[in-house]
C-alpha angles and dihedrals in degrees: 000000000000118000115250089248092071134076114185109299094338117090121201094199131077120238128210109195097205101189115046131134136229139177111203105218095234091048092052090052091053091044095053092048093046101040116055087172090069089088120152095354089072090057092047092051090050087063089066099070095181088068087070109018111076095187090057090044091052091053090053090048093048090054089061091065137249118325097027113143135171135218105213133214137159118276127233135319108079112236089231089063097052106033141043122248099273095041094046091052090050092046093051091052092046092049092050092049091051096044089049089052092051092049092048092050096044104028092150090061102031111033093175147350137222109238123239118232137180116222094193083104116023099196093056090043089057089052091051091049090056092045094047094048102035099036107023100034100241113168097212141324138272122222133162136250091255133018108225087323096317122120120246093233094068109123092241090065096048093092088066091058090045091050093051091047088054091051089044090220129125135265116222109211115203122192118244128189135128133207091262099043095080122359125215092233132024091233092062131071096211139026110258134218090021092285086142086069103031097049102004096066095052088047091051090052093048094050092048090052092050093049091051090051097045091046087062095238093142090053091052095042108023094173093061113134112200122180114207118204120236095020100298100316109249099338101096092048096047098042091132093056092042094045116033091011092062094041084095093048110171100024091100094049121082104177103045132050114231095162094115099045100087096036089054092061119089094222137028105288096240092062091066093060090065088061091071122087119233119206126215097237097128099134093259097306115134100188095079092040091063089059094042092051092049092048101045098027126225091284091063104039118093128193114251136155101183086232132216088018091048132040120269102194095045093047092051089050091050092053091046089054093060093085096229122170116261090254095051092043090055091050093052097043098045119334099075092049092049090050101048095037092045092230 
């Protein structure tokens, strides 16, 4: 059934699609010349023309109805995976300059962007965060679930979380894993049938969320706003394993002492997972969204399609099918984004 906010093909509500991706043409040219490691992924991304072609992108956006806007960010891969320290720093700055230019030129369509950063070198990343936010108008940053194979909860990355808490703007966390990063079976060199993407990316997101919680980052920076792609990975659907299942954290582990992890937290560990934001980028499927909405609550679900890598029309229809109240629907489709991005 259609939500009461709709009337045929005309929608009376505004939509802020908080997690979409773009490759400015000039930036992609610089990236391909600078990053020989880009390899086949560059060719695959070229097969998604709306990443590059704004006119085509605008036609897709217009088809969504009046009031549809996008927050833009770079797509996968992480800059840390395809460039050395100096090049990745240069690429992040170039991407931010170009995304800021696009937003300035098309403010009615792109009210903001999530800045790219390279965490090869944290001090220079902090400088780029300040520049992107204070000078270019970024409304947060995007990073990935691991930094060249390193977990986000390492102490050297904590200044990034502190910096974003000081800015009081969100961190978009994007999953990152390739077929060779972690195989499905020890006997194989790569993950087959794209299981590294289908199941590996939600797993990556879930592990990153757990590490952030158990590292106590929400205790240190309680105003952190972290947007998880694809509605929180596996967390909402495994709340029993994450909650009661991990109440006995450490009893399954023989060679490492976890006895002080849960007592060191100021609240029961499951409460922290509700601090994250889950987006609606589920490729148009509504089944998982029901669970995600119940887990995070309407205050912590944000509308996203993952466009142009995910479908816009089908995602809108999936969110409309959830049967939310008019107030909650407005929060998810626009209000939450306006609040956390300070639009």
